C-alpha positions in Angstrom: 0.0 0.0 0.0 2.9 2.3 0.8 4.5 1.6 -2.6 1.2 2.5 -4.4 0.9 5.7 -2.4 4.6 6.6 -3.2 4.1 5.8 -6.8 0.9 8.0 -7.0 2.7 10.8 -5.2 5.7 10.7 -7.7 3.2 10.5 -10.6 1.3 13.5 -9.3 4.5 15.5 -8.9 5.7 14.6 -12.4 2.3 15.6 -13.8 2.3 18.8 -11.8 5.8 19.6 -13.1 4.8 19.0 -16.7 1.8 21.2 -16.3 3.8 24.0 -14.7 6.4 23.7 -17.5 3.6 23.9 -20.1 2.2 27.0 -18.6 5.6 28.7 -18.1 6.3 28.1 -21.8 2.8 29.3 -22.9 4.3 32.0 -25.1 5.0 32.3 -28.7 8.3 32.5 -30.6 8.3 35.0 -33.4 10.7 35.1 -36.3 10.7 37.8 -38.9 10.4 36.3 -42.3 10.3 38.1 -45.6 9.1 41.6 -46.3 8.3 42.0 -49.9 6.5 44.5 -52.2 3.6 42.9 -54.0 4.1 42.4 -57.7 2.6 44.9 -60.1 -0.2 42.5 -61.0 -1.2 41.8 -57.4 -1.0 45.5 -56.6 -3.2 46.4 -59.6 -5.8 43.9 -58.2 -5.8 45.2 -54.6 -5.2 48.9 -54.8 -8.5 50.0 -56.4 -10.5 48.0 -53.7 -8.4 49.6 -50.9 -8.8 53.0 -52.4 -12.6 52.6 -52.6 -12.7 51.3 -49.0 -10.7 54.3 -47.8 -13.0 56.7 -49.7 -16.1 55.2 -48.2 -14.8 54.8 -44.7 -15.2 51.0 -44.9 -11.6 49.8 -44.4 -11.2 46.5 -42.7 -7.9 47.1 -41.0 -6.0 49.9 -39.2 -6.0 53.2 -41.0 -3.2 55.7 -40.4 -4.5 58.4 -42.8 -7.9 59.0 -44.3 -6.9 60.0 -47.8 -4.6 59.0 -50.5 -2.5 61.8 -52.0 -1.4 61.2 -55.5 -2.1 58.2 -57.9 -1.6 54.5 -57.6 2.0 54.9 -59.0 2.9 56.7 -55.7 2.1 53.7 -53.5 3.1 50.1 -52.9 1.7 47.3 -50.7 4.3 45.5 -48.5 3.7 41.9 -47.3 5.3 40.9 -44.0 5.5 37.2 -43.2 6.1 36.2 -39.6 6.8 32.6 -38.5 4.9 31.9 -35.2 5.8 28.9 -33.1 3.8 27.8 -30.1 6.1 25.8 -27.8 3.6 25.5 -25.0 0.7 23.1 -24.2 -2.0 25.7 -24.6 -3.5 26.9 -27.9 -2.8 30.6 -28.7 -5.9 32.3 -30.1 -6.8 35.5 -32.0 -3.4 36.3 -33.5 -3.1 39.7 -35.1 -0.1 41.5 -36.5 -0.2 45.3 -36.9 2.6 47.5 -38.3 3.8 50.4 -36.2 3.4 53.2 -38.7 5.8 55.7 -40.2 4.8 59.0 -41.8 3.5 58.0 -45.3 1.9 54.7 -44.2 -1.8 54.6 -45.1 -3.2 51.4 -43.7 -2.4 47.9 -42.4 -4.7 45.0 -43.1 -4.7 41.3 -42.2 -4.2 38.1 -44.3 -7.9 37.4 -43.9 -8.7 40.6 -45.8 -6.0 39.9 -48.4 -7.5 36.4 -48.9 -11.1 37.8 -49.0 -12.0 35.8 -45.9 -14.0 36.8 -42.8 -11.8 39.3 -40.9 -13.5 38.2 -37.7 -12.3 34.6 -38.0 -9.7 33.9 -35.4 -6.2 32.9 -36.4 -5.0 30.3 -33.9 -1.8 28.4 -33.2 -2.3 25.0 -31.7 0.0 23.8 -29.0 3.3 22.6 -30.4 2.6 23.9 -33.9 4.0 26.6 -36.2 2.2 28.9 -38.7 2.9 31.7 -41.1 1.2 34.9 -40.2 1.0 37.7 -42.8 0.1 41.3 -42.6 0.0 43.9 -45.3 0.9 47.6 -45.4 -0.3 50.2 -48.0 2.4 52.8 -47.9 4.2 55.4 -50.1 6.5 53.8 -52.7 9.5 55.9 -51.6 9.6 54.5 -48.1 11.7 51.5 -46.9 10.3 48.3 -45.5 12.0 48.5 -42.1 9.2 48.5 -39.5 8.2 47.3 -36.1 5.3 44.8 -36.0 3.2 44.3 -32.9 1.8 40.8 -32.6 -1.1 40.3 -30.2 -2.7 37.1 -29.1 -4.6 35.4 -26.2 -3.7 32.4 -24.2 -6.5 31.2 -21.8 -8.1 34.6 -22.2 -5.0 36.5 -21.1 -3.8 39.1 -23.7 -0.1 39.2 -24.8 1.6 41.7 -27.1 5.1 41.1 -28.6 7.1 43.4 -30.8 9.1 42.2 -33.7 11.5 44.3 -35.8 12.0 44.0 -39.5 15.3 45.2 -40.7 
């Protein structure tokens, strides 16, 4: 009987240690991937829609300015790709990446908007998995792609914000 009790105690301690380790590692690892300007064809498809959304106040993203000065030739859309790894035991929910703006940035929008999906659909990272998260920035063509990106997410209802720098 004492052996069974000792075994159950050791088992409980091991399980408790594993659980604590899982909660202590319940954070995401972010790695800056590529930052690229969309091709002329992709830009030609997306820019008119974004311009119309801005003009009508119907943008599904974060706007930094209300108007576009100049023509489409003055702008570009940058695509930022972030590798997100969840090393913990708990699913990370509602991932969102937003560019910290510079003067000349117009708006930032999500991969759901870019893929014409429901922008209210949650992007999740299951425990122990890795995904590619993308965000898009409509900006002046003469600006560089170096930006800070804020990635926010929830684990068990608790909000977290991490900053990632693109060089």
